[in-house]
All heavy atoms as a GROMACS GRO file, in nm:
protein
  534
    1MET      N    1   0.078  -0.116   0.003
    1MET     CA    2  -0.002  -0.001  -0.001
    1MET      C    3   0.087   0.123   0.002
    1MET      O    4   0.057   0.220  -0.069
    1MET     CB    5  -0.091  -0.005   0.124
    1MET     CG    6  -0.172   0.123   0.141
    1MET     SD    7  -0.340   0.083   0.147
    1MET     CE    8  -0.411   0.234   0.171
    2ILE      N    9   0.196   0.126   0.074
    2ILE     CA   10   0.288   0.237   0.078
    2ILE      C   11   0.352   0.257  -0.053
    2ILE      O   12   0.370   0.367  -0.099
    2ILE     CB   13   0.396   0.219   0.197
    2ILE    CG1   14   0.323   0.201   0.329
    2ILE    CG2   15   0.499   0.329   0.190
    2ILE    CD1   16   0.273   0.326   0.382
    3LEU      N   17   0.381   0.147  -0.120
    3LEU     CA   18   0.446   0.157  -0.256
    3LEU      C   19   0.350   0.226  -0.353
    3LEU      O   20   0.396   0.308  -0.437
    3LEU     CB   21   0.483   0.016  -0.300
    3LEU     CG   22   0.555   0.007  -0.437
    3LEU    CD1   23   0.680   0.090  -0.440
    3LEU    CD2   24   0.581  -0.136  -0.481
    4LYS      N   25   0.217   0.190  -0.349
    4LYS     CA   26   0.123   0.251  -0.437
    4LYS      C   27   0.116   0.400  -0.410
    4LYS      O   28   0.103   0.478  -0.502
    4LYS     CB   29  -0.009   0.184  -0.418
    4LYS     CG   30  -0.020   0.044  -0.476
    4LYS     CD   31  -0.164  -0.007  -0.467
    4LYS     CE   32  -0.174  -0.148  -0.522
    4LYS     NZ   33  -0.308  -0.204  -0.501
    5MET      N   34   0.119   0.436  -0.283
    5MET     CA   35   0.110   0.584  -0.249
    5MET      C   36   0.235   0.657  -0.298
    5MET      O   37   0.221   0.762  -0.344
    5MET     CB   38   0.095   0.595  -0.099
    5MET     CG   39  -0.035   0.550  -0.045
    5MET     SD   40  -0.056   0.563   0.133
    5MET     CE   41  -0.027   0.731   0.161
    6LYS      N   42   0.352   0.593  -0.299
    6LYS     CA   43   0.479   0.655  -0.340
    6LYS      C   44   0.465   0.676  -0.492
    6LYS      O   45   0.508   0.776  -0.545
    6LYS     CB   46   0.602   0.572  -0.292
    6LYS     CG   47   0.627   0.589  -0.150
    6LYS     CD   48   0.757   0.509  -0.113
    6LYS     CE   49   0.790   0.516   0.036
    6LYS     NZ   50   0.916   0.447   0.070
    7ILE      N   51   0.426   0.566  -0.558
    7ILE     CA   52   0.413   0.572  -0.702
    7ILE      C   53   0.314   0.683  -0.745
    7ILE      O   54   0.344   0.755  -0.836
    7ILE     CB   55   0.377   0.435  -0.764
    7ILE    CG1   56   0.491   0.338  -0.744
    7ILE    CG2   57   0.341   0.446  -0.913
    7ILE    CD1   58   0.453   0.201  -0.782
    8THR      N   59   0.201   0.694  -0.674
    8THR     CA   60   0.107   0.787  -0.705
    8THR      C   61   0.160   0.925  -0.679
    8THR      O   62   0.144   1.019  -0.764
    8THR     CB   63  -0.021   0.766  -0.617
    8THR    OG1   64  -0.070   0.630  -0.638
    8THR    CG2   65  -0.126   0.869  -0.654
    9LEU      N   66   0.232   0.949  -0.574
    9LEU     CA   67   0.289   1.070  -0.541
    9LEU      C   68   0.390   1.118  -0.649
    9LEU      O   69   0.397   1.234  -0.691
    9LEU     CB   70   0.359   1.072  -0.404
    9LEU     CG   71   0.419   1.200  -0.357
    9LEU    CD1   72   0.326   1.307  -0.344
    9LEU    CD2   73   0.499   1.177  -0.227
   10VAL      N   74   0.475   1.021  -0.692
   10VAL     CA   75   0.575   1.053  -0.798
   10VAL      C   76   0.507   1.089  -0.927
   10VAL      O   77   0.542   1.180  -0.999
   10VAL     CB   78   0.666   0.936  -0.818
   10VAL    CG1   79   0.755   0.945  -0.940
   10VAL    CG2   80   0.754   0.911  -0.697
   11LEU      N   81   0.402   1.013  -0.969
   11LEU     CA   82   0.328   1.051  -1.091
   11LEU      C   83   0.258   1.184  -1.082
   11LEU      O   84   0.261   1.260  -1.171
   11LEU     CB   85   0.224   0.933  -1.118
   11LEU     CG   86   0.285   0.806  -1.164
   11LEU    CD1   87   0.175   0.702  -1.177
   11LEU    CD2   88   0.361   0.816  -1.297
   12MET      N   89   0.192   1.211  -0.969
   12MET     CA   90   0.133   1.342  -0.953
   12MET      C   91   0.230   1.453  -0.957
   12MET      O   92   0.203   1.564  -1.013
   12MET     CB   93   0.049   1.341  -0.819
   12MET     CG   94  -0.067   1.250  -0.820
   12MET     SD   95  -0.188   1.282  -0.947
   12MET     CE   96  -0.261   1.427  -0.876
   13THR      N   97   0.345   1.438  -0.893
   13THR     CA   98   0.452   1.540  -0.897
   13THR      C   99   0.498   1.561  -1.041
   13THR      O  100   0.520   1.670  -1.083
   13THR     CB  101   0.563   1.492  -0.804
   13THR    OG1  102   0.518   1.470  -0.674
   13THR    CG2  103   0.674   1.602  -0.803
   14ALA      N  104   0.513   1.449  -1.116
   14ALA     CA  105   0.558   1.465  -1.252
   14ALA      C  106   0.451   1.538  -1.335
   14ALA      O  107   0.492   1.625  -1.422
   14ALA     CB  108   0.582   1.329  -1.310
   15ILE      N  109   0.328   1.517  -1.311
   15ILE     CA  110   0.224   1.579  -1.386
   15ILE      C  111   0.220   1.733  -1.350
   15ILE      O  112   0.213   1.821  -1.442
   15ILE     CB  113   0.089   1.525  -1.353
   15ILE    CG1  114   0.075   1.380  -1.417
   15ILE    CG2  115  -0.031   1.609  -1.407
   15ILE    CD1  116  -0.039   1.302  -1.376
   16VAL      N  117   0.237   1.772  -1.228
   16VAL     CA  118   0.236   1.907  -1.189
   16VAL      C  119   0.356   1.981  -1.243
   16VAL      O  120   0.345   2.088  -1.298
   16VAL     CB  121   0.232   1.918  -1.033
   16VAL    CG1  122   0.261   2.064  -0.983
   16VAL    CG2  123   0.094   1.872  -0.979
   17VAL      N  124   0.474   1.910  -1.237
   17VAL     CA  125   0.590   1.982  -1.289
   17VAL      C  126   0.592   1.999  -1.437
   17VAL      O  127   0.624   2.104  -1.485
   17VAL     CB  128   0.720   1.899  -1.248
   17VAL    CG1  129   0.845   1.948  -1.315
   17VAL    CG2  130   0.737   1.910  -1.094
   18SER      N  131   0.534   1.894  -1.504
   18SER     CA  132   0.529   1.913  -1.649
   18SER      C  133   0.428   2.014  -1.697
   18SER      O  134   0.438   2.080  -1.803
   18SER     CB  135   0.501   1.781  -1.716
   18SER     OG  136   0.374   1.731  -1.682
   19SER      N  137   0.330   2.038  -1.615
   19SER     CA  138   0.221   2.133  -1.654
   19SER      C  139   0.268   2.277  -1.618
   19SER      O  140   0.210   2.370  -1.675
   19SER     CB  141   0.094   2.104  -1.583
   19SER     OG  142   0.102   2.122  -1.438
   20CYS      N  143   0.363   2.290  -1.537
   20CYS     CA  144   0.411   2.423  -1.506
   20CYS      C  145   0.509   2.483  -1.607
   20CYS      O  146   0.531   2.601  -1.611
   20CYS     CB  147   0.480   2.423  -1.366
   20CYS     SG  148   0.363   2.392  -1.232
   21LYS      N  149   0.562   2.396  -1.689
   21LYS     CA  150   0.655   2.444  -1.786
   21LYS      C  151   0.584   2.520  -1.896
   21LYS      O  152   0.482   2.469  -1.956
   21LYS     CB  153   0.729   2.319  -1.852
   21LYS     CG  154   0.831   2.355  -1.949
   21LYS     CD  155   0.895   2.227  -2.007
   21LYS     CE  156   0.996   2.259  -2.116
   21LYS     NZ  157   1.046   2.151  -2.178
   22PRO      N  158   0.623   2.638  -1.937
   22PRO     CA  159   0.565   2.717  -2.040
   22PRO      C  160   0.579   2.642  -2.174
   22PRO      O  161   0.682   2.595  -2.208
   22PRO     CB  162   0.633   2.849  -2.037
   22PRO     CG  163   0.760   2.835  -1.967
   22PRO     CD  164   0.748   2.715  -1.878
   23SER      N  165   0.473   2.640  -2.256
   23SER     CA  166   0.477   2.573  -2.379
   23SER      C  167   0.534   2.655  -2.487
   23SER      O  168   0.581   2.604  -2.585
   23SER     CB  169   0.333   2.538  -2.421
   23SER     OG  170   0.248   2.645  -2.436
   24VAL      N  171   0.539   2.794  -2.472
   24VAL     CA  172   0.596   2.877  -2.574
   24VAL      C  173   0.703   2.964  -2.506
   24VAL      O  174   0.684   3.011  -2.390
   24VAL     CB  175   0.489   2.966  -2.634
   24VAL    CG1  176   0.546   3.062  -2.730
   24VAL    CG2  177   0.382   2.887  -2.696
   25ASP      N  178   0.816   2.989  -2.570
   25ASP     CA  179   0.923   3.072  -2.522
   25ASP      C  180   0.863   3.212  -2.510
   25ASP      O  181   0.826   3.276  -2.609
   25ASP     CB  182   1.042   3.067  -2.609
   25ASP     CG  183   1.156   3.141  -2.543
   25ASP    OD1  184   1.151   3.171  -2.422
   25ASP    OD2  185   1.258   3.169  -2.616
   26GLN      N  186   0.861   3.260  -2.390
   26GLN     CA  187   0.803   3.397  -2.365
   26GLN      C  188   0.880   3.511  -2.422
   26GLN      O  189   0.822   3.612  -2.455
   26GLN     CB  190   0.787   3.420  -2.214
   26GLN     CG  191   0.703   3.326  -2.141
   26GLN     CD  192   0.556   3.339  -2.181
   26GLN    OE1  193   0.506   3.445  -2.211
   26GLN    NE2  194   0.484   3.230  -2.177
   27THR      N  195   1.002   3.492  -2.460
   27THR     CA  196   1.078   3.603  -2.519
   27THR      C  197   1.050   3.609  -2.666
   27THR      O  198   1.084   3.719  -2.725
   27THR     CB  199   1.225   3.575  -2.499
   27THR    OG1  200   1.261   3.453  -2.560
   27THR    CG2  201   1.266   3.577  -2.350
   28GLN      N  202   0.989   3.510  -2.726
   28GLN     CA  203   0.968   3.517  -2.876
   28GLN      C  204   0.827   3.558  -2.912
   28GLN      O  205   0.791   3.567  -3.026
   28GLN     CB  206   1.000   3.377  -2.933
   28GLN     CG  207   1.137   3.341  -2.921
   28GLN     CD  208   1.166   3.198  -2.983
   28GLN    OE1  209   1.071   3.140  -3.026
   28GLN    NE2  210   1.287   3.167  -2.984
   29ILE      N  211   0.739   3.596  -2.808
   29ILE     CA  212   0.609   3.632  -2.843
   29ILE      C  213   0.609   3.778  -2.883
   29ILE      O  214   0.667   3.866  -2.815
   29ILE     CB  215   0.516   3.616  -2.719
   29ILE    CG1  216   0.500   3.468  -2.684
   29ILE    CG2  217   0.379   3.672  -2.736
   29ILE    CD1  218   0.424   3.438  -2.553
   30GLU      N  219   0.544   3.812  -2.995
   30GLU     CA  220   0.542   3.946  -3.040
   30GLU      C  221   0.397   3.993  -3.028
   30GLU      O  222   0.307   3.937  -3.089
   30GLU     CB  223   0.580   3.946  -3.193
   30GLU     CG  224   0.609   4.085  -3.241
   30GLU     CD  225   0.667   4.088  -3.377
   30GLU    OE1  226   0.758   4.009  -3.403
   30GLU    OE2  227   0.620   4.162  -3.466
   31LEU      N  228   0.381   4.101  -2.956
   31LEU     CA  229   0.249   4.156  -2.924
   31LEU      C  230   0.218   4.272  -3.024
   31LEU      O  231   0.305   4.352  -3.055
   31LEU     CB  232   0.238   4.206  -2.788
   31LEU     CG  233   0.258   4.094  -2.680
   31LEU    CD1  234   0.255   4.165  -2.535
   31LEU    CD2  235   0.153   3.987  -2.684
   32THR      N  236   0.099   4.284  -3.066
   32THR     CA  237   0.054   4.391  -3.149
   32THR      C  238  -0.049   4.472  -3.080
   32THR      O  239  -0.123   4.421  -2.999
   32THR     CB  240  -0.005   4.343  -3.286
   32THR    OG1  241  -0.113   4.253  -3.255
   32THR    CG2  242   0.097   4.262  -3.362
   33THR      N  243  -0.049   4.597  -3.110
   33THR     CA  244  -0.143   4.688  -3.048
   33THR      C  245  -0.254   4.724  -3.145
   33THR      O  246  -0.224   4.762  -3.259
   33THR     CB  247  -0.080   4.821  -2.996
   33THR    OG1  248   0.033   4.784  -2.910
   33THR    CG2  249  -0.171   4.914  -2.929
   34ILE      N  250  -0.378   4.723  -3.101
   34ILE     CA  251  -0.490   4.754  -3.187
   34ILE      C  252  -0.565   4.872  -3.127
   34ILE      O  253  -0.600   4.870  -3.011
   34ILE     CB  254  -0.584   4.640  -3.205
   34ILE    CG1  255  -0.509   4.512  -3.258
   34ILE    CG2  256  -0.704   4.673  -3.291
   34ILE    CD1  257  -0.593   4.386  -3.265
   35ASP      N  258  -0.577   4.978  -3.195
   35ASP     CA  259  -0.653   5.095  -3.155
   35ASP      C  260  -0.813   5.063  -3.177
   35ASP      O  261  -0.852   5.024  -3.284
   35ASP     CB  262  -0.619   5.222  -3.233
   35ASP     CG  263  -0.476   5.267  -3.193
   35ASP    OD1  264  -0.433   5.242  -3.082
   35ASP    OD2  265  -0.409   5.322  -3.285
   36VAL      N  266  -0.880   5.088  -3.071
   36VAL     CA  267  -1.027   5.062  -3.084
   36VAL      C  268  -1.104   5.194  -3.045
   36VAL      O  269  -1.048   5.277  -2.980
   36VAL     CB  270  -1.077   4.947  -2.987
   36VAL    CG1  271  -1.013   4.821  -3.028
   36VAL    CG2  272  -1.048   4.978  -2.846
   37GLN      N  273  -1.224   5.203  -3.104
   37GLN     CA  274  -1.306   5.317  -3.077
   37GLN      C  275  -1.368   5.308  -2.944
   37GLN      O  276  -1.392   5.193  -2.888
   37GLN     CB  277  -1.418   5.326  -3.186
   37GLN     CG  278  -1.364   5.341  -3.329
   37GLN     CD  279  -1.294   5.473  -3.341
   37GLN    OE1  280  -1.328   5.573  -3.284
   37GLN    NE2  281  -1.182   5.462  -3.420
   38PRO      N  282  -1.402   5.422  -2.874
   38PRO     CA  283  -1.470   5.410  -2.748
   38PRO      C  284  -1.609   5.344  -2.758
   38PRO      O  285  -1.667   5.348  -2.869
   38PRO     CB  286  -1.485   5.558  -2.700
   38PRO     CG  287  -1.424   5.637  -2.806
   38PRO     CD  288  -1.375   5.554  -2.917
   39HIS      N  289  -1.647   5.283  -2.647
   39HIS     CA  290  -1.780   5.218  -2.653
   39HIS      C  291  -1.888   5.323  -2.689
   39HIS      O  292  -1.876   5.439  -2.652
   39HIS     CB  293  -1.807   5.150  -2.517
   39HIS     CG  294  -1.926   5.061  -2.514
   39HIS    ND1  295  -2.051   5.099  -2.498
   39HIS    CD2  296  -1.922   4.924  -2.542
   39HIS    CE1  297  -2.129   4.992  -2.502
   39HIS    NE2  298  -2.060   4.885  -2.537
   40ILE      N  299  -1.996   5.271  -2.757
   40ILE     CA  300  -2.104   5.364  -2.798
   40ILE      C  301  -2.162   5.434  -2.685
   40ILE      O  302  -2.212   5.540  -2.693
   40ILE     CB  303  -2.206   5.286  -2.883
   40ILE    CG1  304  -2.297   5.379  -2.952
   40ILE    CG2  305  -2.280   5.186  -2.805
   40ILE    CD1  306  -2.380   5.322  -3.060
   41ASP      N  307  -2.172   5.374  -2.558
   41ASP     CA  308  -2.233   5.434  -2.451
   41ASP      C  309  -2.140   5.507  -2.354
   41ASP      O  310  -2.172   5.545  -2.248
   41ASP     CB  311  -2.306   5.322  -2.365
   41ASP     CG  312  -2.416   5.260  -2.439
   41ASP    OD1  313  -2.474   5.321  -2.529
   41ASP    OD2  314  -2.456   5.146  -2.402
   42ALA      N  315  -2.013   5.529  -2.399
   42ALA     CA  316  -1.917   5.584  -2.316
   42ALA      C  317  -1.947   5.725  -2.273
   42ALA      O  318  -1.906   5.777  -2.167
   42ALA     CB  319  -1.777   5.579  -2.377
   43ALA      N  320  -2.017   5.794  -2.352
   43ALA     CA  321  -2.045   5.946  -2.332
   43ALA      C  322  -2.183   5.967  -2.264
   43ALA      O  323  -2.215   6.080  -2.239
   43ALA     CB  324  -2.030   6.025  -2.459
   44LEU      N  325  -2.253   5.860  -2.240
   44LEU     CA  326  -2.385   5.877  -2.183
   44LEU      C  327  -2.373   5.920  -2.034
   44LEU      O  328  -2.287   5.874  -1.961
   44LEU     CB  329  -2.462   5.746  -2.194
   44LEU     CG  330  -2.506   5.702  -2.333
   44LEU    CD1  331  -2.585   5.574  -2.326
   44LEU    CD2  332  -2.590   5.813  -2.398
   45THR      N  333  -2.467   6.003  -1.989
   45THR     CA  334  -2.465   6.055  -1.850
   45THR      C  335  -2.614   6.076  -1.814
   45THR      O  336  -2.706   6.094  -1.892
   45THR     CB  337  -2.387   6.182  -1.833
   45THR    OG1  338  -2.391   6.220  -1.697
   45THR    CG2  339  -2.436   6.291  -1.926
   46THR      N  340  -2.631   6.071  -1.681
   46THR     CA  341  -2.772   6.095  -1.627
   46THR      C  342  -2.768   6.224  -1.553
   46THR      O  343  -2.858   6.253  -1.479
   46THR     CB  344  -2.811   5.986  -1.528
   46THR    OG1  345  -2.710   5.970  -1.427
   46THR    CG2  346  -2.824   5.849  -1.605
   47ALA      N  347  -2.671   6.310  -1.584
   47ALA     CA  348  -2.653   6.436  -1.509
   47ALA      C  349  -2.774   6.529  -1.527
   47ALA      O  350  -2.818   6.599  -1.441
   47ALA     CB  351  -2.529   6.508  -1.553
   48TYR      N  352  -2.836   6.529  -1.653
   48TYR     CA  353  -2.952   6.619  -1.673
   48TYR      C  354  -3.082   6.543  -1.681
   48TYR      O  355  -3.180   6.600  -1.720
   48TYR     CB  356  -2.924   6.683  -1.810
   48TYR     CG  357  -2.794   6.753  -1.810
   48TYR    CD1  358  -2.691   6.711  -1.886
   48TYR    CD2  359  -2.773   6.879  -1.743
   48TYR    CE1  360  -2.562   6.777  -1.890
   48TYR    CE2  361  -2.658   6.941  -1.740
   48TYR     CZ  362  -2.552   6.892  -1.810
   48TYR     OH  363  -2.430   6.962  -1.811
   49ASP      N  364  -3.086   6.414  -1.643
   49ASP     CA  365  -3.208   6.335  -1.642
   49ASP      C  366  -3.284   6.358  -1.510
   49ASP      O  367  -3.230   6.327  -1.403
   49ASP     CB  368  -3.171   6.187  -1.656
   49ASP     CG  369  -3.305   6.103  -1.678
   49ASP    OD1  370  -3.409   6.159  -1.682
   49ASP    OD2  371  -3.276   5.987  -1.693
   50GLU      N  372  -3.401   6.421  -1.514
   50GLU     CA  373  -3.477   6.448  -1.398
   50GLU      C  374  -3.546   6.330  -1.333
   50GLU      O  375  -3.571   6.331  -1.211
   50GLU     CB  376  -3.589   6.554  -1.438
   50GLU     CG  377  -3.525   6.684  -1.480
   50GLU     CD  378  -3.640   6.781  -1.513
   50GLU    OE1  379  -3.754   6.756  -1.507
   50GLU    OE2  380  -3.602   6.895  -1.560
   51THR      N  381  -3.557   6.216  -1.409
   51THR     CA  382  -3.618   6.098  -1.349
   51THR      C  383  -3.516   5.999  -1.300
   51THR      O  384  -3.554   5.900  -1.246
   51THR     CB  385  -3.706   6.035  -1.452
   51THR    OG1  386  -3.629   5.996  -1.573
   51THR    CG2  387  -3.818   6.129  -1.503
   52ALA      N  388  -3.388   6.034  -1.314
   52ALA     CA  389  -3.285   5.937  -1.277
   52ALA      C  390  -3.276   5.933  -1.125
   52ALA      O  391  -3.298   6.029  -1.052
   52ALA     CB  392  -3.151   5.982  -1.332
   53ILE      N  393  -3.252   5.815  -1.072
   53ILE     CA  394  -3.237   5.795  -0.926
   53ILE      C  395  -3.091   5.821  -0.894
   53ILE      O  396  -3.000   5.754  -0.950
   53ILE     CB  397  -3.279   5.652  -0.886
   53ILE    CG1  398  -3.421   5.625  -0.919
   53ILE    CG2  399  -3.254   5.636  -0.739
   53ILE    CD1  400  -3.466   5.482  -0.898
   54VAL      N  401  -3.071   5.912  -0.796
   54VAL     CA  402  -2.929   5.948  -0.760
   54VAL      C  403  -2.911   5.904  -0.616
   54VAL      O  404  -2.989   5.929  -0.529
   54VAL     CB  405  -2.914   6.101  -0.764
   54VAL    CG1  406  -2.767   6.139  -0.715
   54VAL    CG2  407  -2.941   6.157  -0.903
   55TYR      N  408  -2.807   5.818  -0.604
   55TYR     CA  409  -2.770   5.763  -0.476
   55TYR      C  410  -2.655   5.850  -0.419
   55TYR      O  411  -2.564   5.884  -0.487
   55TYR     CB  412  -2.728   5.622  -0.489
   55TYR     CG  413  -2.840   5.528  -0.530
   55TYR    CD1  414  -2.847   5.485  -0.661
   55TYR    CD2  415  -2.936   5.483  -0.444
   55TYR    CE1  416  -2.947   5.403  -0.708
   55TYR    CE2  417  -3.030   5.397  -0.487
   55TYR     CZ  418  -3.046   5.362  -0.617
   55TYR     OH  419  -3.144   5.277  -0.659
   56GLY      N  420  -2.661   5.876  -0.291
   56GLY     CA  421  -2.562   5.962  -0.225
   56GLY      C  422  -2.437   5.877  -0.202
   56GLY      O  423  -2.437   5.760  -0.206
   57ASP      N  424  -2.328   5.950  -0.173
   57ASP     CA  425  -2.194   5.890  -0.150
   57ASP      C  426  -2.180   5.852  -0.002
   57ASP      O  427  -2.066   5.829   0.044
   57ASP     CB  428  -2.084   5.978  -0.199
   57ASP     CG  429  -2.085   5.987  -0.351
   57ASP    OD1  430  -2.136   5.899  -0.419
   57ASP    OD2  431  -2.026   6.086  -0.402
   58THR      N  432  -2.288   5.867   0.077
   58THR     CA  433  -2.270   5.846   0.219
   58THR      C  434  -2.328   5.708   0.251
   58THR      O  435  -2.404   5.650   0.179
   58THR     CB  436  -2.346   5.947   0.299
   58THR    OG1  437  -2.483   5.944   0.256
   58THR    CG2  438  -2.296   6.087   0.271
   59VAL      N  439  -2.285   5.657   0.367
   59VAL     CA  440  -2.325   5.529   0.420
   59VAL      C  441  -2.444   5.561   0.511
   59VAL      O  442  -2.437   5.642   0.601
   59VAL     CB  443  -2.216   5.460   0.490
   59VAL    CG1  444  -2.270   5.328   0.552
   59VAL    CG2  445  -2.094   5.433   0.397
   60SER      N  446  -2.551   5.486   0.493
   60SER     CA  447  -2.664   5.503   0.584
   60SER      C  448  -2.704   5.370   0.645
   60SER      O  449  -2.668   5.260   0.604
   60SER     CB  450  -2.788   5.569   0.511
   60SER     OG  451  -2.824   5.474   0.409
   61GLY      N  452  -2.776   5.379   0.751
   61GLY     CA  453  -2.821   5.257   0.820
   61GLY      C  454  -2.771   5.262   0.963
   61GLY      O  455  -2.702   5.346   1.011
   62VAL      N  456  -2.804   5.153   1.036
   62VAL     CA  457  -2.770   5.142   1.172
   62VAL      C  458  -2.690   5.016   1.192
   62VAL      O  459  -2.722   4.911   1.145
   62VAL     CB  460  -2.901   5.126   1.263
   62VAL    CG1  461  -2.864   5.115   1.406
   62VAL    CG2  462  -2.988   5.252   1.240
   63LEU      N  463  -2.578   5.030   1.258
   63LEU     CA  464  -2.488   4.915   1.285
   63LEU      C  465  -2.526   4.856   1.418
   63LEU      O  466  -2.576   4.915   1.507
   63LEU     CB  467  -2.341   4.966   1.290
   63LEU     CG  468  -2.285   5.017   1.166
   63LEU    CD1  469  -2.144   5.075   1.183
   63LEU    CD2  470  -2.281   4.916   1.057
   64PRO      N  471  -2.494   4.729   1.433
   64PRO     CA  472  -2.526   4.664   1.560
   64PRO      C  473  -2.441   4.725   1.671
   64PRO      O  474  -2.336   4.784   1.649
   64PRO     CB  475  -2.488   4.514   1.535
   64PRO     CG  476  -2.466   4.497   1.393
   64PRO     CD  477  -2.450   4.631   1.335
   65SER      N  478  -2.491   4.714   1.795
   65SER     CA  479  -2.420   4.778   1.912
   65SER      C  480  -2.284   4.709   1.930
   65SER      O  481  -2.191   4.778   1.982
   65SER     CB  482  -2.506   4.764   2.035
   65SER     OG  483  -2.528   4.629   2.062
   66ASP      N  484  -2.264   4.584   1.892
   66ASP     CA  485  -2.134   4.514   1.917
   66ASP      C  486  -2.047   4.522   1.796
   66ASP      O  487  -1.940   4.459   1.788
   66ASP     CB  488  -2.157   4.375   1.956
   66ASP     CG  489  -2.232   4.290   1.845
   66ASP    OD1  490  -2.298   4.352   1.763
   66ASP    OD2  491  -2.227   4.168   1.853
   67PHE      N  492  -2.079   4.613   1.698
   67PHE     CA  493  -1.993   4.623   1.576
   67PHE      C  494  -1.865   4.688   1.613
   67PHE      O  495  -1.862   4.791   1.694
   67PHE     CB  496  -2.071   4.708   1.476
   67PHE     CG  497  -2.003   4.710   1.334
   67PHE    CD1  498  -2.028   4.602   1.251
   67PHE    CD2  499  -1.922   4.815   1.293
   67PHE    CE1  500  -1.969   4.600   1.128
   67PHE    CE2  501  -1.855   4.805   1.168
   67PHE     CZ  502  -1.887   4.696   1.087
   68PRO      N  503  -1.744   4.643   1.561
   68PRO     CA  504  -1.615   4.707   1.604
   68PRO      C  505  -1.608   4.851   1.561
   68PRO      O  506  -1.636   4.884   1.447
   68PRO     CB  507  -1.518   4.616   1.529
   68PRO     CG  508  -1.588   4.496   1.487
   68PRO     CD  509  -1.730   4.533   1.475
   69GLN      N  510  -1.564   4.929   1.651
   69GLN     CA  511  -1.553   5.076   1.630
   69GLN      C  512  -1.434   5.119   1.549
   69GLN      O  513  -1.433   5.227   1.485
   69GLN     CB  514  -1.553   5.158   1.757
   69GLN     CG  515  -1.680   5.135   1.842
   69GLN     CD  516  -1.800   5.200   1.778
   69GLN    OE1  517  -1.795   5.299   1.713
   69GLN    NE2  518  -1.918   5.124   1.776
   70ASP      N  519  -1.333   5.029   1.536
   70ASP     CA  520  -1.207   5.065   1.476
   70ASP      C  521  -1.215   5.047   1.322
   70ASP      O  522  -1.117   5.063   1.248
   70ASP     CB  523  -1.093   4.993   1.530
   70ASP     CG  524  -1.110   4.842   1.522
   70ASP    OD1  525  -1.220   4.797   1.494
   70ASP    OD2  526  -1.007   4.773   1.551
   71ILE      N  527  -1.321   4.993   1.268
   71ILE     CA  528  -1.336   4.967   1.126
   71ILE      C  529  -1.373   5.096   1.051
   71ILE      O  530  -1.457   5.167   1.091
   71ILE     CB  531  -1.434   4.849   1.098
   71ILE    CG1  532  -1.376   4.724   1.156
   71ILE    CG2  533  -1.457   4.844   0.947
   71ILE    CD1  534  -1.461   4.601   1.123
   0.00000   0.00000   0.00000
């Protein structure tokens, strides 16, 4: 039983080590840059929308009495 465990451990180690090796040499990869247009909704805003719901930047609510004060 110990022998089977040792063989299994050796095989699993070999699998892990072989999967960690990079398949492509990282120094030979050539990256290209593609310029893209901004998203169609990038300029949309609700600043002038009278029906938009605006949430404040403050925290509201009640914390439990045993809530840590140093947070």
